[in-house]
C-alpha positions as CSV (number, residue, x, y, z in Angstrom):
1,M,-22.8,-78.5,-28.3
2,S,-22.5,-80.9,-25.4
3,L,-23.9,-80.1,-22.0
4,G,-20.5,-80.3,-20.4
5,L,-19.1,-77.6,-22.7
6,V,-22.0,-75.3,-22.0
7,I,-21.4,-75.6,-18.2
8,L,-17.7,-74.9,-18.7
9,L,-18.4,-71.7,-20.7
10,V,-20.8,-70.5,-18.0
11,N,-18.2,-71.0,-15.3
12,V,-15.6,-69.1,-17.3
13,A,-18.0,-66.2,-17.7
14,I,-18.8,-66.1,-14.0
15,V,-15.0,-66.0,-13.1
16,V,-14.4,-63.1,-15.6
17,A,-17.3,-61.1,-14.1
18,V,-16.0,-61.6,-10.6
19,V,-12.5,-60.5,-11.5
20,F,-13.8,-57.4,-13.3
21,F,-15.9,-56.2,-10.3
22,I,-13.1,-56.9,-7.8
23,G,-10.3,-55.3,-9.8
24,G,-12.3,-52.0,-10.4
25,R,-13.6,-50.3,-13.4
26,P,-11.2,-48.4,-15.7
27,E,-10.7,-44.7,-14.9
28,S,-13.2,-42.3,-16.6
29,P,-12.0,-40.1,-19.4
30,E,-12.2,-37.0,-17.1
31,G,-9.9,-38.6,-14.6
32,T,-9.9,-38.2,-10.8
33,G,-6.3,-37.2,-10.2
34,A,-3.8,-39.0,-8.0
35,Q,-5.2,-41.3,-5.4
36,G,-4.0,-42.3,-2.0
37,P,-4.2,-45.7,-0.4
38,T,-7.9,-45.3,0.5
39,G,-8.8,-44.2,-3.0
40,T,-9.3,-40.5,-2.0
41,P,-7.5,-37.7,-3.9
42,T,-4.0,-36.9,-2.6
43,P,-3.8,-33.1,-1.9
44,S,-0.9,-31.2,-3.6
45,A,1.9,-30.0,-1.4
46,P,1.2,-26.6,0.2
47,A,3.2,-23.6,-0.6
48,P,5.8,-22.5,2.1
49,T,4.1,-20.4,4.8
50,D,4.8,-18.7,8.0
51,A,3.5,-19.8,11.4
52,H,0.1,-18.4,10.7
53,G,-0.3,-20.2,7.4
54,G,0.3,-17.1,5.2
55,P,3.3,-15.9,3.2
56,T,6.2,-14.2,4.8
57,T,5.2,-10.9,6.4
58,D,8.6,-9.3,7.3
59,I,8.9,-5.8,5.9
60,S,11.6,-4.5,8.3
61,G,14.5,-4.7,5.8
62,L,13.0,-3.4,2.6
63,V,14.6,0.1,2.7
64,G,18.1,-1.3,3.4
65,R,18.2,-3.7,0.5
66,D,20.7,-3.1,-2.3
67,A,18.0,-3.2,-5.0
68,D,15.1,-1.3,-6.5
69,L,12.0,-1.1,-4.3
70,T,8.3,-1.1,-5.2
71,L,5.5,-0.4,-2.7
72,A,1.8,-0.3,-3.0
73,V,-0.4,1.7,-0.6
74,L,-4.2,1.0,-0.4
75,G,-5.9,3.4,1.9
76,D,-8.3,6.2,2.5
77,G,-8.2,10.0,2.4
78,T,-5.5,10.3,5.1
79,G,-2.8,9.6,2.5
80,D,-4.3,10.7,-0.9
81,E,-2.8,14.2,-1.2
82,E,0.6,15.8,-1.5
83,G,2.0,16.6,1.8
84,E,0.4,13.7,3.6
85,W,2.2,10.6,4.9
86,V,2.6,8.7,1.6
87,T,4.5,11.6,0.0
88,V,6.5,12.1,3.2
89,L,7.5,8.5,2.9
90,G,8.5,9.2,-0.7
91,E,10.6,12.2,0.4
92,L,12.4,10.1,3.0
93,L,13.1,7.3,0.5
94,G,14.6,10.0,-1.7
95,Q,17.5,10.4,0.7
96,E,19.3,7.5,-1.1
97,R,17.0,6.6,-4.0
98,K,15.4,8.1,-7.1
99,V,11.7,8.0,-6.1
100,K,8.4,8.3,-7.9
101,V,5.1,8.5,-6.1
102,N,2.2,7.8,-8.3
103,N,-1.0,9.4,-6.9
104,L,-4.5,8.8,-8.2
105,D,-6.0,11.7,-10.2
106,P,-8.4,13.5,-7.7
107,S,-10.9,14.2,-10.5
108,D,-10.7,10.8,-12.1
109,P,-9.5,8.0,-9.7
110,T,-9.6,5.4,-12.6
111,H,-6.1,6.5,-13.6
112,Y,-2.9,7.7,-11.9
113,A,-1.8,11.3,-12.3
114,R,1.7,12.4,-13.2
115,A,4.3,11.0,-10.7
116,L,6.0,13.2,-8.1
117,S,9.7,12.7,-8.1
118,Y,12.2,12.9,-5.2
119,G,15.9,12.4,-4.6
120,S,18.5,10.5,-6.6
121,G,20.6,7.4,-6.3
122,E,21.7,4.2,-7.9
123,H,18.4,2.4,-7.0
124,T,14.8,3.5,-7.5
125,A,11.7,3.4,-5.3
126,T,8.3,3.4,-6.8
127,I,5.1,3.9,-4.8
128,W,1.7,3.2,-6.2
129,N,-0.5,5.3,-4.0
130,G,-4.0,3.8,-4.3
131,S,-5.4,6.0,-1.4
132,R,-8.8,7.5,-2.1
133,I,-10.8,9.9,0.0
134,G,-14.1,8.6,1.4
135,V,-13.6,4.9,0.8
136,S,-13.9,1.9,3.1
137,A,-11.4,-1.0,3.5
138,D,-12.9,-3.2,0.7
139,Y,-12.7,-0.4,-1.9
140,A,-9.5,-1.9,-3.5
141,A,-10.7,-5.4,-3.8
142,E,-12.4,-5.1,-7.2
143,R,-9.8,-2.6,-8.5
144,L,-6.6,-4.3,-7.4
145,E,-5.2,-5.1,-10.8
146,F,-5.4,-1.4,-11.7
147,L,-4.3,0.0,-8.3
148,V,-1.3,-2.4,-8.1
149,P,-0.1,-2.7,-11.7
150,D,3.3,-4.1,-10.8
151,K,4.2,-6.8,-8.3
152,P,5.3,-4.8,-5.2
153,D,7.8,-5.7,-2.5
154,A,5.1,-5.0,0.1
155,I,1.5,-3.8,0.3
156,L,0.4,-1.4,3.0
157,L,-3.3,-1.3,4.1
158,S,-4.3,2.1,5.7
159,Y,-8.0,2.2,6.3
160,G,-10.3,3.3,9.1
161,R,-11.6,6.9,8.6
162,D,-14.6,5.6,6.6
163,D,-15.1,2.3,8.3
164,K,-17.1,1.0,11.3
165,A,-15.5,-1.1,14.0
166,E,-17.9,-4.0,13.4
167,E,-17.3,-4.0,9.6
168,I,-13.7,-3.2,9.0
169,G,-12.5,-6.8,9.7
170,T,-14.8,-8.2,7.0
171,A,-13.9,-5.4,4.6
172,L,-10.1,-5.9,5.1
173,G,-10.6,-9.6,4.6
174,T,-12.2,-9.0,1.2
175,T,-9.2,-6.9,0.1
176,L,-6.7,-9.4,1.5
177,K,-8.4,-12.2,-0.4
178,A,-8.1,-10.2,-3.7
179,I,-4.4,-9.5,-2.9
180,R,-3.7,-13.2,-2.3
181,E,-5.3,-14.1,-5.6
182,Q,-3.0,-11.7,-7.5
183,H,0.1,-11.6,-5.3
184,A,0.2,-14.7,-3.2
185,D,3.6,-14.2,-1.7
186,V,3.8,-10.4,-1.2
187,P,4.1,-9.2,2.4
188,V,1.0,-7.2,3.6
189,A,1.1,-4.8,6.6
190,V,-1.7,-3.0,8.3
191,V,-1.2,0.6,9.3
192,L,-3.0,1.3,12.6
193,Q,-4.1,4.8,11.9
194,A,-3.4,8.0,13.8
195,Q,-6.0,9.5,16.1
196,N,-8.7,11.8,14.9
197,T,-10.3,14.3,17.2
198,D,-10.5,12.9,20.7
199,D,-9.5,9.5,19.2
200,K,-13.1,8.6,18.3
201,I,-11.6,6.2,15.8
202,A,-10.1,4.0,18.5
203,P,-12.6,1.2,18.3
204,V,-12.0,1.0,14.5
205,R,-8.3,0.8,15.0
206,E,-8.6,-1.8,17.7
207,A,-10.8,-3.9,15.4
208,A,-8.2,-3.6,12.6
209,A,-5.4,-4.7,15.0
210,T,-7.4,-7.7,16.1
211,W,-8.1,-8.7,12.5
212,A,-4.4,-8.3,11.6
213,E,-3.3,-10.5,14.5
214,A,-5.9,-13.2,13.5
215,N,-4.4,-13.2,10.0
216,G,-0.8,-13.1,11.1
217,L,-0.1,-9.7,9.5
218,T,2.5,-7.1,10.5
219,T,1.0,-3.9,12.0
220,I,2.6,-0.4,11.9
221,D,1.2,1.4,15.0
222,V,1.1,5.0,14.0
223,A,-1.3,5.8,16.8
224,A,1.4,4.7,19.3
225,A,3.8,7.2,17.8
226,F,1.3,10.0,18.1
227,R,0.7,9.1,21.8
228,K,4.4,9.1,22.4
229,A,4.8,12.5,20.8
230,G,2.3,14.3,23.0
231,D,-1.4,15.2,22.7
232,P,-2.7,13.5,19.6
233,N,-5.3,16.2,19.2
234,S,-2.4,18.6,18.4
235,F,-1.8,16.7,15.1
236,V,-5.4,16.9,13.9
237,S,-5.9,19.2,10.9
238,V,-8.0,22.3,11.7
239,V,-9.0,22.6,8.0
240,D,-9.8,18.9,7.5
241,P,-10.4,17.2,10.9
242,P,-10.5,13.6,9.6
243,S,-6.9,14.2,8.4
244,V,-3.8,15.3,10.3
245,N,-1.8,18.5,9.9
246,A,1.7,18.9,8.4
247,R,3.4,17.8,11.6
248,G,1.2,14.8,11.8
249,G,1.8,13.9,8.2
250,Q,5.6,14.1,8.9
251,L,5.4,11.9,12.0
252,W,3.1,9.4,10.2
253,G,5.5,9.1,7.2
254,E,8.5,8.8,9.5
255,T,6.8,6.0,11.4
256,V,6.1,4.0,8.3
257,F,9.6,4.7,7.0
258,R,11.2,3.3,10.2
259,A,9.0,0.2,10.0
260,L,10.4,-0.5,6.6
261,G,13.9,-0.4,7.9
262,G,14.7,3.3,7.2
263,R,16.9,5.4,9.3
264,L,16.1,9.0,10.0
265,P,18.9,11.6,9.8
266,N,20.6,12.8,13.0
267,K,18.8,10.2,15.1
268,A,20.5,7.5,17.2
269,E,18.0,4.8,16.2
270,A,20.2,1.8,17.2
271,T,18.7,1.9,20.7
272,E,15.2,3.0,19.7
273,P,12.3,0.4,19.7
274,S,10.4,-0.3,16.5
275,A,6.8,0.7,15.7
276,T,6.3,-2.6,13.8
277,T,4.6,-5.5,15.5
278,M,3.3,-8.8,14.4
279,G,-0.4,-8.7,14.8
280,A,-0.8,-6.7,18.0
281,A,-0.1,-3.0,18.6
282,A,2.6,-1.8,20.9
283,P,1.3,1.3,22.7
284,D,4.6,3.0,23.4
285,A,6.8,1.6,20.6
286,V,8.0,4.8,18.9
287,P,10.2,7.6,20.3
288,P,9.1,11.3,20.1
289,P,9.8,13.1,16.9
290,Q,12.4,15.8,16.4
291,D,11.3,19.4,16.4
292,V,9.9,20.5,13.1
293,A,12.9,22.8,12.6
294,N,15.3,19.8,12.9
295,T,13.4,17.4,10.6
296,Y,15.0,16.3,7.4
297,Q,14.4,18.9,4.6
298,V,14.0,17.7,1.1
299,P,13.8,19.7,-2.1
300,A,10.3,20.4,-3.5
301,P,9.0,17.5,-5.7
302,T,9.2,17.7,-9.5
303,V,6.2,16.6,-11.5
304,G,6.6,14.7,-14.7
305,T,9.7,15.2,-16.9
306,T,10.5,18.5,-18.6
307,D,13.6,19.8,-20.4
308,P,15.4,22.7,-18.7
309,P,14.3,26.0,-20.2
310,G,16.7,27.8,-22.6
311,P,17.5,31.5,-22.5
312,Q,14.5,33.6,-22.5
313,P,14.3,37.0,-24.4
314,E,14.1,40.0,-22.1
315,P,10.5,41.4,-22.2
316,T,10.1,45.0,-23.3
317,Q,7.9,45.8,-20.4
318,P,7.3,44.1,-17.0
319,P,5.4,40.9,-17.2
320,Q,1.8,40.9,-16.0
321,D,0.8,38.5,-13.2
322,T,-1.6,35.8,-14.2
323,P,-4.2,34.6,-11.7
324,T,-3.4,31.5,-9.8
325,T,-5.6,29.0,-7.9
326,T,-4.5,27.7,-4.5
327,R,-5.7,24.3,-3.4
328,T,-5.3,23.3,0.2
329,N,-4.7,19.7,1.1
330,G,-5.6,17.7,4.2
331,T,-2.6,19.1,6.1
332,G,-4.0,22.6,6.0
333,S,-1.2,23.9,3.8
334,P,-1.3,24.8,0.1
335,A,-0.5,22.0,-2.2
336,P,2.6,22.6,-4.4
337,T,1.8,23.9,-7.8
338,T,2.8,21.8,-10.8
339,T,3.3,24.4,-13.5
340,T,3.6,28.1,-13.5
341,E,3.2,30.2,-16.7
342,T,3.9,33.9,-16.9
343,A,2.3,36.0,-19.6
344,T,4.3,38.7,-21.4
345,T,3.2,41.4,-23.7
346,E,5.1,43.3,-26.4
347,A,5.3,47.1,-26.2
348,P,3.0,48.9,-28.8
349,P,4.7,50.4,-31.9
350,P,5.4,54.2,-31.8
351,I,2.6,56.4,-33.1
352,E,3.7,58.3,-36.1
353,G,2.8,62.0,-36.1
């Protein structure tokens, strides 16, 4: 091979090497995704958000929609029993809907007990009541898939009785993160809880309101409704001081019902302000409630589904009473019984003489 040919081949090799390094190496098998003009990955388009960077938070028209409704409540012992605000909310929804309120089993909170049923109508309302006595605001985070088994139209967070002011923001953030991972576009609202004795819970409620505002969440200021109605201490349960009494449970449930767009019977609500705010609490946002005697009365809830009883044979002697057990709830009044059985005995045969 001549010297000139060797020199030519060397020059060609140098040119090929220069072109390879300038043009870039081929993409690796793993890939790096789409690249922008500078070679950095191009981020995907963000999902639609509100002004605070989160999903839509409006809950004010949920009750008035011409459709079925599903709500989830994650909270503490202020809403876990029959007669407290969550079941009052169910009763009010039952004015125009067929309602089921699913409460956790008190003896085994890993499953829901039989549903309480209210009302009738073309559309349904289902409440998954994940309230649990003695729990803090991060309780639901690791149990969310169980506590909220269906995608709801809104999730209400009602915590504070078992939280500290300096911790509730972090705890609520943990629960909100879990909610966003499972239900990214569901509106979330924070219930600013009613006062306990002498409103010792005020710093916790204020911390929850601050956290909600920072995260762009709607708040339902139940405490404002209690202040508007009179002395908040008059709504505290004597039997169970962390909870409220029956009047307090009624007012609490009515306040949340109104925040969801519900209208209370015999009230001119068109001129009344709302208890729902975006982020911050409104101290005097709710009108005083009606007298207890004028409040909407609903039939007692039914539990489960049973066939109507057929004709019963007449007993041959008066039935004997069976012992019953009365359980009081946080409102200080007996909880409704679910079933009642009456024992009957047959008359003894005549003695032959």
